[in-house]
Phi, psi and omega in degrees: 000321180296322178294321178293324178290326182290331185229069183290340187256014185296322180295314180295324180295328182291320182288324181293324182287339182273344185288315182301322177298324181295320181293322182294322175298319181296319181291320179297321182295318181298320179297313178298322175297316181297320179295318178298317180297318180296317179295322177299314181300311179300317179299318178297321178291326180293316182292324180292316179300322179295323180290322181294317180297320178294322177292319180296325182289324179282340181280156183296151180294145179071018184294343182279359180151178179299147184266132181272130184224157166261154187235158171223159183244131178292133184244158174253124182195194181254151177214141181275149177258113184246151171246131183254143180200174176251133187229167182238127178287127184231122179297150174289318178226141171224122182247117173259111190268126176238167185277139174259000180223165175264139178164186185255134178292122181252345180199141173239116188267342182264160174247157181299133178079006184289143169272117181249159174254157184299126182098353178290143178295138179239308188215141171244136174247145184303116186261003189296325180299314182286332172293320178296316176300319178299316185295321175298317182293325178291325176291320175296322177297318177300316181297313184289332176293320177290323176299320178296319182295320177297319178296325177294321179295322179292328178293321176295323176297313185296327183290317179296324178289317178298329178292332177263010181057036179272338179227156179287161180297328180299321177302314180296316179299316183295323178294323178298321179288328179293324176295319179296321178297316180296323178296319176298319175303313179301320179296317180299318177296320181296320177296325179294320179295313180299318179299315177293323175298320176297319178299323182286322180296322178301338177288343178247098188272129179237165183290122177284340179221166172272138179169202181255132176273146181276203180293154182291134185241344179221156179233161173302137180101343177290142176265131180242151182237146182287338180259004181275174182248013178291126176269127184276326184198151173234128179240133182238128177284130181248342181223113355283173181224160182237165170237140175255123179219173183246152176237131177295144183295338176296329179262005183296317182295326177298319178292315180300323179297322178292320183293321178299332179278000182081014179290143170265105182276129184281136177243119177253138177252128180246165178289183185298319182286346180075018183255320188256127177279126182270314184199161177235140179216199177227155180286125178278301187196171175248158176291167183265008177203155177270141178280111186292338179286334182242344181071027179233162176238142181277146174234155179233122177252145189250133177235138175297319174061043183297324181266011179057030182282343177260129182246136180309137178071012177280141173276131178224161171270131188244138176234118180258119177277105184276318180202172176232124180267128183258147177066030181273158174270119188243135176218154178298142181296335180291342180278348182271130175248155183232141178229088186076231179271353182267142172250141179212167176222164178256111174270127181268124178211131182054048178063017187230140177269129176245129178282127175233132178279135180234161178245103178294142174246229184285154179235146178204127173056043177083354177255139185235135174280132183225156170234149182117350168230176183244153171302133183102345176296135179265128186240147173291144179228017180199175174060033186288342178289345181250334186289145169211179181296136174071017173288142174283143186223160166226150181276131187285330185299322187235346183081358181273167178294153180288162185305147183271356175217160188290348180258004176293163179263156175210159179289119182300000000 
């Protein structure tokens, strides 16, 4: 009794302490049910999105309405057949001038980078020694020439005397041989004089060709030798100038056929990027043999180079015009699509795109020759990721419907 009075609330306390665990379990159950519901709803939405995507993938492209495209029109025109190569600008003539005599440089007449003409003065070497030697040779020539003259006068006297039987025949014969000997001596003296004259001329060096002089290599006061390797000046001809390039042996017969017909094939030189044309010239000739290591043959093109745009040893991209195809069907290369090895275009007719297989040919400046369509056909030139055969289209430029027939015109 005492214990019950002292703890009258023990039973209630036990019940109160047992209630919270039951409520906690109920809350956990509710949370799990909510999580399962959320997971189920999310899974359902994912499956539905997947089904919608699959249906959209199976449905025709552009099913939501006409596809907006830009158009181009196939044209009839001429297009060139080109061979592309890498070439090197090569001067026709390059003169490396060295001294032909020994002496001291007394004057340099050219400036670096100067354009000189044939015969212009370049360098002077002290000529006094050679002038003195020439003077001696000329004196010897004069002496021997007079001796020859005297021998000829004696020969005429001996002939007159022989005619009168005043001298023996041997005397006349001896005098004739003396004249011949003196003539030989005079020729020898003339050769010495001419040699010394050339030595004096070598002291005054002139330009052997017209062209551009390089950097200065000698100064006044330098001693030069005829047996030395010192280069006094370098002149390079710039007008005209040539380019050396290679042609694949597979295309050699095609080029030769044109040359045999007397055709002048155009050669264009482009910059390194191949975008800007530097100059145009003509093909001069081909080499006489094929390089077996590369399977190519060298060709040489000639350029007038009036504006000095081509520089010796410069690398350029070369385009050789082999032939020109007339009356070809031309379309922009951007309108051609590829499916593996096959090429096709979208021809617009009756507001509908139709796939047509084409065979591309040569290309030039973004235009490509094709067979399989006709000049005047209107082609799609955009929205290729949406287009397919029989898709409905509208033209982007005007918002109007595409032409109703394949021979209609459209803005390229």
